[in-house]
mmCIF file as gemmi writes it, N, C-alpha and C atoms, coordinates in Angstrom:
data_model
loop_
_atom_site.group_PDB
_atom_site.id
_atom_site.type_symbol
_atom_site.label_atom_id
_atom_site.label_alt_id
_atom_site.label_comp_id
_atom_site.label_asym_id
_atom_site.label_entity_id
_atom_site.label_seq_id
_atom_site.pdbx_PDB_ins_code
_atom_site.Cartn_x
_atom_site.Cartn_y
_atom_site.Cartn_z
_atom_site.occupancy
_atom_site.B_iso_or_equiv
_atom_site.pdbx_formal_charge
_atom_site.auth_seq_id
_atom_site.auth_asym_id
_atom_site.pdbx_PDB_model_num
ATOM 1 N N . MET Axp A 1 ? 0.806 -1.177 0 1 0 ? 1 A 1
ATOM 2 C CA . MET Axp A 1 ? 0 0 0 1 0 ? 1 A 1
ATOM 3 C C . MET Axp A 1 ? 0.858 1.254 0 1 0 ? 1 A 1
ATOM 4 N N . SER Axp A 2 ? 1.978 1.208 0.722 1 0 ? 2 A 1
ATOM 5 C CA . SER Axp A 2 ? 2.84 2.389 0.76 1 0 ? 2 A 1
ATOM 6 C C . SER Axp A 2 ? 3.374 2.716 -0.622 1 0 ? 2 A 1
ATOM 7 N N . ASN Axp A 3 ? 3.543 1.692 -1.459 1 0 ? 3 A 1
ATOM 8 C CA . ASN Axp A 3 ? 4.006 1.94 -2.826 1 0 ? 3 A 1
ATOM 9 C C . ASN Axp A 3 ? 2.977 2.73 -3.621 1 0 ? 3 A 1
ATOM 10 N N . LYS Axp A 4 ? 1.696 2.444 -3.429 1 0 ? 4 A 1
ATOM 11 C CA . LYS Axp A 4 ? 0.647 3.183 -4.138 1 0 ? 4 A 1
ATOM 12 C C . LYS Axp A 4 ? 0.63 4.636 -3.703 1 0 ? 4 A 1
ATOM 13 N N . VAL Axp A 5 ? 0.75 4.867 -2.405 1 0 ? 5 A 1
ATOM 14 C CA . VAL Axp A 5 ? 0.783 6.239 -1.897 1 0 ? 5 A 1
ATOM 15 C C . VAL Axp A 5 ? 1.989 6.961 -2.464 1 0 ? 5 A 1
ATOM 16 N N . LEU Axp A 6 ? 3.121 6.288 -2.428 1 0 ? 6 A 1
ATOM 17 C CA . LEU Axp A 6 ? 4.353 6.87 -2.961 1 0 ? 6 A 1
ATOM 18 C C . LEU Axp A 6 ? 4.216 7.217 -4.435 1 0 ? 6 A 1
ATOM 19 N N . GLU Axp A 7 ? 3.606 6.337 -5.209 1 0 ? 7 A 1
ATOM 20 C CA . GLU Axp A 7 ? 3.419 6.59 -6.644 1 0 ? 7 A 1
ATOM 21 C C . GLU Axp A 7 ? 2.633 7.874 -6.876 1 0 ? 7 A 1
ATOM 22 N N . HIS Axp A 8 ? 1.616 8.119 -6.064 1 0 ? 8 A 1
ATOM 23 C CA . HIS Axp A 8 ? 0.79 9.313 -6.24 1 0 ? 8 A 1
ATOM 24 C C . HIS Axp A 8 ? 1.484 10.577 -5.746 1 0 ? 8 A 1
ATOM 25 N N . ILE Axp A 9 ? 2.172 10.461 -4.617 1 0 ? 9 A 1
ATOM 26 C CA . ILE Axp A 9 ? 2.83 11.637 -4.048 1 0 ? 9 A 1
ATOM 27 C C . ILE Axp A 9 ? 3.995 12.088 -4.931 1 0 ? 9 A 1
ATOM 28 N N . ALA Axp A 10 ? 4.793 11.159 -5.365 1 0 ? 10 A 1
ATOM 29 C CA . ALA Axp A 10 ? 5.988 11.497 -6.139 1 0 ? 10 A 1
ATOM 30 C C . ALA Axp A 10 ? 5.816 11.158 -7.616 1 0 ? 10 A 1
ATOM 31 N N . MET Axp A 11 ? 4.623 11.334 -8.128 1 0 ? 11 A 1
ATOM 32 C CA . MET Axp A 11 ? 4.304 10.969 -9.505 1 0 ? 11 A 1
ATOM 33 C C . MET Axp A 11 ? 5.261 11.624 -10.503 1 0 ? 11 A 1
ATOM 34 N N . LYS Axp A 12 ? 5.583 12.88 -10.282 1 0 ? 12 A 1
ATOM 35 C CA . LYS Axp A 12 ? 6.403 13.627 -11.232 1 0 ? 12 A 1
ATOM 36 C C . LYS Axp A 12 ? 7.893 13.524 -10.944 1 0 ? 12 A 1
ATOM 37 N N . TYR Axp A 13 ? 8.251 12.915 -9.835 1 0 ? 13 A 1
ATOM 38 C CA . TYR Axp A 13 ? 9.645 12.922 -9.402 1 0 ? 13 A 1
ATOM 39 C C . TYR Axp A 13 ? 10.188 11.495 -9.295 1 0 ? 13 A 1
ATOM 40 N N . CYS Axp A 14 ? 10.663 10.996 -10.395 1 0 ? 14 A 1
ATOM 41 C CA . CYS Axp A 14 ? 11.127 9.605 -10.478 1 0 ? 14 A 1
ATOM 42 C C . CYS Axp A 14 ? 12.282 9.338 -9.505 1 0 ? 14 A 1
ATOM 43 N N . SER Axp A 15 ? 13.235 10.246 -9.44 1 0 ? 15 A 1
ATOM 44 C CA . SER Axp A 15 ? 14.392 10.027 -8.567 1 0 ? 15 A 1
ATOM 45 C C . SER Axp A 15 ? 13.972 10.005 -7.091 1 0 ? 15 A 1
ATOM 46 N N . VAL Axp A 16 ? 13.019 10.839 -6.711 1 0 ? 16 A 1
ATOM 47 C CA . VAL Axp A 16 ? 12.513 10.845 -5.334 1 0 ? 16 A 1
ATOM 48 C C . VAL Axp A 16 ? 11.814 9.526 -5.046 1 0 ? 16 A 1
ATOM 49 N N . ARG Axp A 17 ? 10.98 9.094 -5.979 1 0 ? 17 A 1
ATOM 50 C CA . ARG Axp A 17 ? 10.232 7.847 -5.818 1 0 ? 17 A 1
ATOM 51 C C . ARG Axp A 17 ? 11.184 6.677 -5.636 1 0 ? 17 A 1
ATOM 52 N N . GLU Axp A 18 ? 12.209 6.594 -6.466 1 0 ? 18 A 1
ATOM 53 C CA . GLU Axp A 18 ? 13.159 5.485 -6.372 1 0 ? 18 A 1
ATOM 54 C C . GLU Axp A 18 ? 13.971 5.561 -5.077 1 0 ? 18 A 1
ATOM 55 N N . GLY Axp A 19 ? 14.315 6.774 -4.665 1 0 ? 19 A 1
ATOM 56 C CA . GLY Axp A 19 ? 15.065 6.939 -3.419 1 0 ? 19 A 1
ATOM 57 C C . GLY Axp A 19 ? 14.268 6.508 -2.203 1 0 ? 19 A 1
ATOM 58 N N . VAL Axp A 20 ? 13.013 6.879 -2.179 1 0 ? 20 A 1
ATOM 59 C CA . VAL Axp A 20 ? 12.154 6.49 -1.051 1 0 ? 20 A 1
ATOM 60 C C . VAL Axp A 20 ? 11.947 4.986 -1.038 1 0 ? 20 A 1
ATOM 61 N N . LYS Axp A 21 ? 11.746 4.396 -2.202 1 0 ? 21 A 1
ATOM 62 C CA . LYS Axp A 21 ? 11.587 2.931 -2.267 1 0 ? 21 A 1
ATOM 63 C C . LYS Axp A 21 ? 12.83 2.234 -1.744 1 0 ? 21 A 1
ATOM 64 N N . ALA Axp A 22 ? 13.996 2.764 -2.088 1 0 ? 22 A 1
ATOM 65 C CA . ALA Axp A 22 ? 15.254 2.146 -1.645 1 0 ? 22 A 1
ATOM 66 C C . ALA Axp A 22 ? 15.403 2.239 -0.131 1 0 ? 22 A 1
ATOM 67 N N . VAL Axp A 23 ? 15.021 3.371 0.438 1 0 ? 23 A 1
ATOM 68 C CA . VAL Axp A 23 ? 15.134 3.557 1.882 1 0 ? 23 A 1
ATOM 69 C C . VAL Axp A 23 ? 14.144 2.675 2.614 1 0 ? 23 A 1
ATOM 70 N N . MET Axp A 24 ? 12.918 2.617 2.141 1 0 ? 24 A 1
ATOM 71 C CA . MET Axp A 24 ? 11.888 1.821 2.808 1 0 ? 24 A 1
ATOM 72 C C . MET Axp A 24 ? 12.176 0.342 2.654 1 0 ? 24 A 1
ATOM 73 N N . GLY Axp A 25 ? 12.599 -0.073 1.52 1 0 ? 25 A 1
ATOM 74 C CA . GLY Axp A 25 ? 12.986 -1.459 1.304 1 0 ? 25 A 1
ATOM 75 C C . GLY Axp A 25 ? 11.908 -2.47 1.603 1 0 ? 25 A 1
ATOM 76 N N . GLY Axp A 26 ? 10.656 -2.081 1.592 1 0 ? 26 A 1
ATOM 77 C CA . GLY Axp A 26 ? 9.577 -3.014 1.839 1 0 ? 26 A 1
ATOM 78 C C . GLY Axp A 26 ? 9.404 -3.382 3.304 1 0 ? 26 A 1
ATOM 79 N N . LYS Axp A 27 ? 10.052 -2.665 4.205 1 0 ? 27 A 1
ATOM 80 C CA . LYS Axp A 27 ? 9.927 -2.975 5.623 1 0 ? 27 A 1
ATOM 81 C C . LYS Axp A 27 ? 8.527 -2.639 6.112 1 0 ? 27 A 1
ATOM 82 N N . VAL Axp A 28 ? 8.048 -3.472 7 1 0 ? 28 A 1
ATOM 83 C CA . VAL Axp A 28 ? 6.742 -3.221 7.607 1 0 ? 28 A 1
ATOM 84 C C . VAL Axp A 28 ? 6.972 -2.275 8.772 1 0 ? 28 A 1
ATOM 85 N N . LEU Axp A 29 ? 6.222 -1.209 8.798 1 0 ? 29 A 1
ATOM 86 C CA . LEU Axp A 29 ? 6.392 -0.223 9.858 1 0 ? 29 A 1
ATOM 87 C C . LEU Axp A 29 ? 5.729 -0.693 11.145 1 0 ? 29 A 1
ATOM 88 N N . GLU Axp A 30 ? 6.417 -0.471 12.238 1 0 ? 30 A 1
ATOM 89 C CA . GLU Axp A 30 ? 5.871 -0.783 13.557 1 0 ? 30 A 1
ATOM 90 C C . GLU Axp A 30 ? 5.135 0.468 14.046 1 0 ? 30 A 1
ATOM 91 N N . TYR Axp A 31 ? 3.917 0.327 14.428 1 0 ? 31 A 1
ATOM 92 C CA . TYR Axp A 31 ? 3.171 1.467 14.914 1 0 ? 31 A 1
ATOM 93 C C . TYR Axp A 31 ? 2.466 1.068 16.207 1 0 ? 31 A 1
ATOM 94 N N . GLU Axp A 32 ? 1.998 2.063 16.938 1 0 ? 32 A 1
ATOM 95 C CA . GLU Axp A 32 ? 1.503 1.833 18.292 1 0 ? 32 A 1
ATOM 96 C C . GLU Axp A 32 ? 0.372 0.809 18.37 1 0 ? 32 A 1
ATOM 97 N N . ALA Axp A 33 ? -0.611 0.906 17.494 1 0 ? 33 A 1
ATOM 98 C CA . ALA Axp A 33 ? -1.739 -0.027 17.545 1 0 ? 33 A 1
ATOM 99 C C . ALA Axp A 33 ? -1.278 -1.465 17.319 1 0 ? 33 A 1
ATOM 100 N N . LYS Axp A 34 ? -0.349 -1.636 16.412 1 0 ? 34 A 1
ATOM 101 C CA . LYS Axp A 34 ? 0.176 -2.975 16.124 1 0 ? 34 A 1
ATOM 102 C C . LYS Axp A 34 ? 0.922 -3.524 17.342 1 0 ? 34 A 1
ATOM 103 N N . SER Axp A 35 ? 1.687 -2.667 17.985 1 0 ? 35 A 1
ATOM 104 C CA . SER Axp A 35 ? 2.435 -3.055 19.166 1 0 ? 35 A 1
ATOM 105 C C . SER Axp A 35 ? 1.493 -3.437 20.313 1 0 ? 35 A 1
ATOM 106 N N . ILE Axp A 36 ? 0.454 -2.651 20.517 1 0 ? 36 A 1
ATOM 107 C CA . ILE Axp A 36 ? -0.531 -2.924 21.571 1 0 ? 36 A 1
ATOM 108 C C . ILE Axp A 36 ? -1.242 -4.244 21.307 1 0 ? 36 A 1
ATOM 109 N N . LYS Axp A 37 ? -1.595 -4.49 20.063 1 0 ? 37 A 1
ATOM 110 C CA . LYS Axp A 37 ? -2.269 -5.74 19.707 1 0 ? 37 A 1
ATOM 111 C C . LYS Axp A 37 ? -1.367 -6.934 19.999 1 0 ? 37 A 1
ATOM 112 N N . ARG Axp A 38 ? -0.097 -6.846 19.586 1 0 ? 38 A 1
ATOM 113 C CA . ARG Axp A 38 ? 0.844 -7.941 19.804 1 0 ? 38 A 1
ATOM 114 C C . ARG Axp A 38 ? 1.01 -8.214 21.295 1 0 ? 38 A 1
ATOM 115 N N . GLU Axp A 39 ? 1.134 -7.143 22.093 1 0 ? 39 A 1
ATOM 116 C CA . GLU Axp A 39 ? 1.279 -7.301 23.538 1 0 ? 39 A 1
ATOM 117 C C . GLU Axp A 39 ? 0.044 -7.964 24.147 1 0 ? 39 A 1
ATOM 118 N N . GLY Axp A 40 ? -1.136 -7.603 23.668 1 0 ? 40 A 1
ATOM 119 C CA . GLY Axp A 40 ? -2.371 -8.2 24.171 1 0 ? 40 A 1
ATOM 120 C C . GLY Axp A 40 ? -2.453 -9.685 23.851 1 0 ? 40 A 1
ATOM 121 N N . ILE Axp A 41 ? -2.067 -10.044 22.649 1 0 ? 41 A 1
ATOM 122 C CA . ILE Axp A 41 ? -2.085 -11.457 22.256 1 0 ? 41 A 1
ATOM 123 C C . ILE Axp A 41 ? -1.1 -12.244 23.113 1 0 ? 41 A 1
ATOM 124 N N . GLU Axp A 42 ? 0.096 -11.691 23.302 1 0 ? 42 A 1
ATOM 125 C CA . GLU Axp A 42 ? 1.095 -12.373 24.127 1 0 ? 42 A 1
ATOM 126 C C . GLU Axp A 42 ? 0.615 -12.541 25.565 1 0 ? 42 A 1
ATOM 127 N N . LYS Axp A 43 ? -0.058 -11.527 26.098 1 0 ? 43 A 1
ATOM 128 C CA . LYS Axp A 43 ? -0.596 -11.619 27.453 1 0 ? 43 A 1
ATOM 129 C C . LYS Axp A 43 ? -1.658 -12.72 27.533 1 0 ? 43 A 1
ATOM 130 N N . GLY Axp A 44 ? -2.485 -12.81 26.503 1 0 ? 44 A 1
ATOM 131 C CA . GLY Axp A 44 ? -3.495 -13.865 26.454 1 0 ? 44 A 1
ATOM 132 C C . GLY Axp A 44 ? -2.884 -15.254 26.397 1 0 ? 44 A 1
ATOM 133 N N . ILE Axp A 45 ? -1.823 -15.394 25.621 1 0 ? 45 A 1
ATOM 134 C CA . ILE Axp A 45 ? -1.144 -16.694 25.515 1 0 ? 45 A 1
ATOM 135 C C . ILE Axp A 45 ? -0.524 -17.061 26.861 1 0 ? 45 A 1
ATOM 136 N N . ARG Axp A 46 ? 0.106 -16.089 27.51 1 0 ? 46 A 1
ATOM 137 C CA . ARG Axp A 46 ? 0.706 -16.365 28.826 1 0 ? 46 A 1
ATOM 138 C C . ARG Axp A 46 ? -0.357 -16.77 29.849 1 0 ? 46 A 1
ATOM 139 N N . GLY Axp A 47 ? -1.512 -16.137 29.774 1 0 ? 47 A 1
ATOM 140 C CA . GLY Axp A 47 ? -2.607 -16.496 30.666 1 0 ? 47 A 1
ATOM 141 C C . GLY Axp A 47 ? -3.092 -17.917 30.41 1 0 ? 47 A 1
ATOM 142 N N . THR Axp A 48 ? -3.209 -18.267 29.138 1 0 ? 48 A 1
ATOM 143 C CA . THR Axp A 48 ? -3.622 -19.619 28.771 1 0 ? 48 A 1
ATOM 144 C C . THR Axp A 48 ? -2.623 -20.642 29.282 1 0 ? 48 A 1
ATOM 145 N N . VAL Axp A 49 ? -1.332 -20.353 29.09 1 0 ? 49 A 1
ATOM 146 C CA . VAL Axp A 49 ? -0.282 -21.268 29.55 1 0 ? 49 A 1
ATOM 147 C C . VAL Axp A 49 ? -0.35 -21.425 31.065 1 0 ? 49 A 1
ATOM 148 N N . SER Axp A 50 ? -0.564 -20.337 31.778 1 0 ? 50 A 1
ATOM 149 C CA . SER Axp A 50 ? -0.654 -20.389 33.236 1 0 ? 50 A 1
ATOM 150 C C . SER Axp A 50 ? -1.814 -21.275 33.69 1 0 ? 50 A 1
ATOM 151 N N . ILE Axp A 51 ? -2.951 -21.121 33.063 1 0 ? 51 A 1
ATOM 152 C CA . ILE Axp A 51 ? -4.118 -21.941 33.411 1 0 ? 51 A 1
ATOM 153 C C . ILE Axp A 51 ? -3.844 -23.414 33.123 1 0 ? 51 A 1
ATOM 154 N N . LEU Axp A 52 ? -3.269 -23.696 31.966 1 0 ? 52 A 1
ATOM 155 C CA . LEU Axp A 52 ? -3 -25.091 31.607 1 0 ? 52 A 1
ATOM 156 C C . LEU Axp A 52 ? -1.973 -25.713 32.544 1 0 ? 52 A 1
ATOM 157 N N . LYS Axp A 53 ? -0.976 -24.935 32.974 1 0 ? 53 A 1
ATOM 158 C CA . LYS Axp A 53 ? 0.003 -25.443 33.948 1 0 ? 53 A 1
ATOM 159 C C . LYS Axp A 53 ? -0.684 -25.743 35.274 1 0 ? 53 A 1
ATOM 160 N N . ASN Axp A 54 ? -1.561 -24.826 35.707 1 0 ? 54 A 1
ATOM 161 C CA . ASN Axp A 54 ? -2.275 -25.035 36.975 1 0 ? 54 A 1
ATOM 162 C C . ASN Axp A 54 ? -3.181 -26.258 36.922 1 0 ? 54 A 1
ATOM 163 N N . LEU Axp A 55 ? -3.643 -26.608 35.735 1 0 ? 55 A 1
ATOM 164 C CA . LEU Axp A 55 ? -4.466 -27.813 35.582 1 0 ? 55 A 1
ATOM 165 C C . LEU Axp A 55 ? -3.619 -29.081 35.529 1 0 ? 55 A 1
ATOM 166 N N . GLY Axp A 56 ? -2.297 -28.909 35.526 1 0 ? 56 A 1
ATOM 167 C CA . GLY Axp A 56 ? -1.393 -30.045 35.567 1 0 ? 56 A 1
ATOM 168 C C . GLY Axp A 56 ? -1.087 -30.674 34.221 1 0 ? 56 A 1
ATOM 169 N N . LEU Axp A 57 ? -1.362 -29.982 33.137 1 0 ? 57 A 1
ATOM 170 C CA . LEU Axp A 57 ? -1.053 -30.537 31.824 1 0 ? 57 A 1
ATOM 171 C C . LEU Axp A 57 ? 0.455 -30.549 31.602 1 0 ? 57 A 1
ATOM 172 N N . PRO Axp A 58 ? 0.96 -31.574 30.939 1 0 ? 58 A 1
ATOM 173 C CA . PRO Axp A 58 ? 2.399 -31.634 30.659 1 0 ? 58 A 1
ATOM 174 C C . PRO Axp A 58 ? 2.804 -30.559 29.638 1 0 ? 58 A 1
ATOM 175 N N . PRO Axp A 59 ? 4.06 -30.12 29.704 1 0 ? 59 A 1
ATOM 176 C CA . PRO Axp A 59 ? 4.534 -29.062 28.808 1 0 ? 59 A 1
ATOM 177 C C . PRO Axp A 59 ? 4.283 -29.345 27.322 1 0 ? 59 A 1
ATOM 178 N N . GLN Axp A 60 ? 4.469 -30.582 26.892 1 0 ? 60 A 1
ATOM 179 C CA . GLN Axp A 60 ? 4.263 -30.91 25.469 1 0 ? 60 A 1
ATOM 180 C C . GLN Axp A 60 ? 2.807 -30.693 25.053 1 0 ? 60 A 1
ATOM 181 N N . THR Axp A 61 ? 1.881 -31.037 25.93 1 0 ? 61 A 1
ATOM 182 C CA . THR Axp A 61 ? 0.455 -30.824 25.647 1 0 ? 61 A 1
ATOM 183 C C . THR Axp A 61 ? 0.143 -29.337 25.594 1 0 ? 61 A 1
ATOM 184 N N . ILE Axp A 62 ? 0.73 -28.575 26.508 1 0 ? 62 A 1
ATOM 185 C CA . ILE Axp A 62 ? 0.522 -27.125 26.52 1 0 ? 62 A 1
ATOM 186 C C . ILE Axp A 62 ? 1.02 -26.515 25.22 1 0 ? 62 A 1
ATOM 187 N N . LEU Axp A 63 ? 2.198 -26.932 24.794 1 0 ? 63 A 1
ATOM 188 C CA . LEU Axp A 63 ? 2.74 -26.43 23.526 1 0 ? 63 A 1
ATOM 189 C C . LEU Axp A 63 ? 1.789 -26.702 22.37 1 0 ? 63 A 1
ATOM 190 N N . LEU Axp A 64 ? 1.283 -27.916 22.304 1 0 ? 64 A 1
ATOM 191 C CA . LEU Axp A 64 ? 0.36 -28.276 21.218 1 0 ? 64 A 1
ATOM 192 C C . LEU Axp A 64 ? -0.926 -27.46 21.278 1 0 ? 64 A 1
ATOM 193 N N . LYS Axp A 65 ? -1.439 -27.263 22.496 1 0 ? 65 A 1
ATOM 194 C CA . LYS Axp A 65 ? -2.691 -26.506 22.656 1 0 ? 65 A 1
ATOM 195 C C . LYS Axp A 65 ? -2.527 -25.045 22.223 1 0 ? 65 A 1
ATOM 196 N N . ILE Axp A 66 ? -1.421 -24.391 22.621 1 0 ? 66 A 1
ATOM 197 C CA . ILE Axp A 66 ? -1.268 -22.988 22.24 1 0 ? 66 A 1
ATOM 198 C C . ILE Axp A 66 ? -0.911 -22.84 20.757 1 0 ? 66 A 1
ATOM 199 N N . GLN Axp A 67 ? -0.237 -23.838 20.21 1 0 ? 67 A 1
ATOM 200 C CA . GLN Axp A 67 ? 0.032 -23.814 18.763 1 0 ? 67 A 1
ATOM 201 C C . GLN Axp A 67 ? -1.283 -23.874 17.995 1 0 ? 67 A 1
ATOM 202 N N . GLU Axp A 68 ? -2.163 -24.739 18.437 1 0 ? 68 A 1
ATOM 203 C CA . GLU Axp A 68 ? -3.455 -24.912 17.784 1 0 ? 68 A 1
ATOM 204 C C . GLU Axp A 68 ? -4.347 -23.682 17.967 1 0 ? 68 A 1
ATOM 205 N N . GLN Axp A 69 ? -4.44 -23.191 19.197 1 0 ? 69 A 1
ATOM 206 C CA . GLN Axp A 69 ? -5.337 -22.083 19.506 1 0 ? 69 A 1
ATOM 207 C C . GLN Axp A 69 ? -4.893 -20.766 18.87 1 0 ? 69 A 1
ATOM 208 N N . TYR Axp A 70 ? -3.584 -20.514 18.896 1 0 ? 70 A 1
ATOM 209 C CA . TYR Axp A 70 ? -3.082 -19.216 18.452 1 0 ? 70 A 1
ATOM 210 C C . TYR Axp A 70 ? -2.338 -19.263 17.123 1 0 ? 70 A 1
ATOM 211 N N . GLY Axp A 71 ? -2.283 -20.418 16.488 1 0 ? 71 A 1
ATOM 212 C CA . GLY Axp A 71 ? -1.622 -20.539 15.19 1 0 ? 71 A 1
ATOM 213 C C . GLY Axp A 71 ? -0.124 -20.291 15.257 1 0 ? 71 A 1
ATOM 214 N N . LEU Axp A 72 ? 0.502 -20.759 16.326 1 0 ? 72 A 1
ATOM 215 C CA . LEU Axp A 72 ? 1.932 -20.542 16.51 1 0 ? 72 A 1
ATOM 216 C C . LEU Axp A 72 ? 2.742 -21.681 15.922 1 0 ? 72 A 1
ATOM 217 N N . SER Axp A 73 ? 3.951 -21.369 15.52 1 0 ? 73 A 1
ATOM 218 C CA . SER Axp A 73 ? 4.885 -22.409 15.102 1 0 ? 73 A 1
ATOM 219 C C . SER Axp A 73 ? 5.436 -23.063 16.366 1 0 ? 73 A 1
ATOM 220 N N . PRO Axp A 74 ? 5.996 -24.275 16.242 1 0 ? 74 A 1
ATOM 221 C CA . PRO Axp A 74 ? 6.592 -24.92 17.422 1 0 ? 74 A 1
ATOM 222 C C . PRO Axp A 74 ? 7.677 -24.048 18.075 1 0 ? 74 A 1
ATOM 223 N N . GLU Axp A 75 ? 8.471 -23.369 17.249 1 0 ? 75 A 1
ATOM 224 C CA . GLU Axp A 75 ? 9.541 -22.517 17.776 1 0 ? 75 A 1
ATOM 225 C C . GLU Axp A 75 ? 8.962 -21.327 18.549 1 0 ? 75 A 1
ATOM 226 N N . ALA Axp A 76 ? 7.938 -20.691 17.997 1 0 ? 76 A 1
ATOM 227 C CA . ALA Axp A 76 ? 7.335 -19.521 18.628 1 0 ? 76 A 1
ATOM 228 C C . ALA Axp A 76 ? 6.623 -19.898 19.922 1 0 ? 76 A 1
ATOM 229 N N . SER Axp A 77 ? 6.042 -21.078 19.966 1 0 ? 77 A 1
ATOM 230 C CA . SER Axp A 77 ? 5.291 -21.475 21.167 1 0 ? 77 A 1
ATOM 231 C C . SER Axp A 77 ? 6.215 -21.762 22.358 1 0 ? 77 A 1
ATOM 232 N N . LYS Axp A 78 ? 7.442 -22.174 22.102 1 0 ? 78 A 1
ATOM 233 C CA . LYS Axp A 78 ? 8.355 -22.543 23.181 1 0 ? 78 A 1
ATOM 234 C C . LYS Axp A 78 ? 8.704 -21.364 24.082 1 0 ? 78 A 1
ATOM 235 N N . LYS Axp A 79 ? 8.663 -20.148 23.553 1 0 ? 79 A 1
ATOM 236 C CA . LYS Axp A 79 ? 9.039 -18.997 24.38 1 0 ? 79 A 1
ATOM 237 C C . LYS Axp A 79 ? 8.001 -18.703 25.469 1 0 ? 79 A 1
ATOM 238 N N . PHE Axp A 80 ? 6.829 -19.32 25.371 1 0 ? 80 A 1
ATOM 239 C CA . PHE Axp A 80 ? 5.767 -19.057 26.351 1 0 ? 80 A 1
ATOM 240 C C . PHE Axp A 80 ? 5.763 -20.051 27.51 1 0 ? 80 A 1
ATOM 241 N N . LEU Axp A 81 ? 6.578 -21.086 27.438 1 0 ? 81 A 1
ATOM 242 C CA . LEU Axp A 81 ? 6.595 -22.071 28.546 1 0 ? 81 A 1
ATOM 243 C C . LEU Axp A 81 ? 7.443 -21.601 29.701 1 0 ? 81 A 1
């Protein structure tokens, strides 16, 4: 989407357009709402893990449950144990 905005803003200025594209490099910008959402999801996962631990489920089962519920990879789920 940023490319479309850039195309319109710098329509007449090819060198500016190319320079901005080179600097941005397709990076996804981190913004406050995105950060807050990620933190909320992580807090929810930690809460789920805490409940499952209190219920006495083994770590491997907990990993599988949070992978399934939150769509996590095995590597990503391990940081929550």
